[in-house]
C-alpha positions in Angstrom: 32.4 -12.7 38.1 36.3 -12.9 38.1 36.9 -9.9 36.1 39.3 -7.4 37.7 36.8 -4.7 36.4 34.5 -5.8 39.3 36.9 -4.4 41.8 37.1 -1.0 40.2 35.7 1.6 42.7 35.0 -1.1 45.2 35.6 0.1 48.8 34.2 -0.8 52.1 32.2 1.6 54.3 30.9 0.7 57.8 27.2 1.1 58.0 26.9 0.9 54.3 24.3 -1.5 52.8 25.4 -3.8 50.2 23.8 -6.4 47.8 26.2 -9.0 46.8 25.9 -12.0 44.6 28.2 -15.0 44.4 27.8 -18.0 42.0 28.8 -21.5 42.4 31.6 -22.8 40.3 30.4 -23.7 36.7 26.9 -22.7 37.9 26.5 -26.2 39.5 23.3 -26.6 41.1 24.6 -27.8 44.4 22.3 -25.6 46.3 19.1 -27.0 45.0 19.1 -29.7 47.6 17.4 -28.4 50.7 20.2 -29.8 53.1 22.8 -28.0 51.1 20.9 -24.7 51.1 20.7 -25.1 54.8 24.5 -25.2 55.1 24.6 -21.9 53.2 22.0 -20.4 55.2 24.0 -21.4 58.3 27.1 -19.7 56.9 25.0 -16.4 56.4 23.9 -16.5 60.0 27.5 -17.4 61.2 28.7 -14.2 59.5 26.1 -12.1 61.0 26.8 -13.8 64.4 30.3 -12.4 64.3 28.7 -8.8 64.2 30.2 -8.0 60.8 26.9 -7.9 59.2 23.2 -7.1 59.8 21.2 -9.1 57.2 18.2 -7.5 55.5 17.5 -10.1 52.9 19.0 -13.1 51.4 18.0 -16.1 48.9 19.9 -19.3 48.3 19.0 -20.4 44.6 20.3 -23.6 43.1 23.5 -22.0 41.7 23.9 -18.6 43.4 23.3 -16.5 46.6 21.9 -12.9 46.8 22.5 -11.4 50.1 21.6 -7.8 51.2 23.4 -6.5 54.5 24.5 -3.6 56.3 28.2 -3.8 57.0 29.0 -3.5 60.7 32.6 -4.0 60.9 35.8 -5.2 58.9 35.6 -4.9 55.1 33.3 -6.3 52.3 36.0 -8.4 51.1 36.8 -9.9 54.5 33.0 -10.6 54.9 32.6 -12.3 51.7 35.8 -14.3 52.3 34.5 -15.6 55.6 31.2 -16.6 54.0 32.6 -18.1 51.0 35.3 -20.0 52.9 33.0 -21.2 55.8 30.2 -22.2 53.5 32.4 -23.9 51.0 34.4 -25.8 53.6 31.1 -27.0 55.3 29.3 -28.1 52.2 32.5 -29.9 50.9 32.3 -31.9 54.3 28.7 -32.6 53.8 29.3 -33.7 50.1 32.5 -35.4 50.6 34.4 -33.5 48.1 37.3 -31.2 48.0 36.8 -28.9 45.0 36.0 -25.2 45.2 32.3 -24.5 45.7 32.3 -20.9 44.6 33.5 -18.9 41.4 36.3 -16.5 42.4 35.0 -13.0 43.0 31.5 -11.8 43.6 29.4 -8.8 42.2 28.5 -6.1 44.8 26.3 -3.1 44.8 26.3 -0.3 47.4 22.7 0.7 48.0 22.6 4.5 48.1 19.2 5.4 48.9 17.0 4.5 52.0 13.8 4.3 50.0 15.3 1.6 47.8 16.2 -0.7 50.6 12.8 -2.5 50.7 12.7 -2.6 46.9 15.9 -4.3 46.7 15.0 -6.7 49.4 11.7 -7.6 47.7 13.5 -8.1 44.4 15.9 -10.5 46.3 13.0 -12.5 47.8 11.2 -12.5 44.4 14.2 -14.2 42.6 12.7 -17.7 43.0 9.3 -16.6 41.7 11.1 -15.2 38.6 13.0 -18.5 38.2 9.9 -20.6 38.6 10.8 -22.2 41.9 7.9 -20.6 43.7 4.5 -19.4 42.7 4.5 -16.3 45.0 6.6 -14.2 47.4 7.2 -15.9 50.7 6.7 -19.4 49.5 10.4 -20.4 48.8 12.0 -21.9 51.9 15.5 -20.7 51.3 14.7 -16.9 51.2 14.3 -14.5 54.0 13.6 -10.9 54.2 13.5 -8.3 57.1 10.2 -6.7 55.8 6.9 -8.2 55.2 6.7 -9.5 51.6 4.0 -8.3 49.3 3.8 -8.5 45.6 
C-alpha cells in the first residue's frame, strides 16, 4: 500500500465516485472488536458530515476498510488524511496506545460508469460473506450500502 506507483495517475475530481481501501498497520485485527469498528464508522460519518463526501457503501473488516463515496469538496488525499487521522487518533485514545493504526497510503479506484456503482457497492457489502464473517448480505453489522442488498 505504500508504493509510490499507487499515486501514478491519481487525481481528485469533484463529483467523481471513488472506491478506496485502507489497511491497518501490519494487518492487525483491531477492527474486529465491535466498539473499535464503531469508532471507524463514526470517523466515516464525520468526514461525510463535513460535506467532503457522500457515502454510497462501506465495510469495516477486522484489518481494513472499503469505502465508496462521491467526492463533494477538497481532494481525495485530504479526505483520506482526515479519515485516517481522526479514526487513528480516536481509536488510539480508546485503546490507550500511541502507535500508528493505518499503513501509509491507500488504494483507490475511480468508478467510471454509472451502471457499475451498485455492482461496486454490493461487492463491498459482500466482503464479510466472502471472508466467512457473515452468511449472507446485510447480516454483517459493520457494513452499510445506500442500495437494497440482494445476492
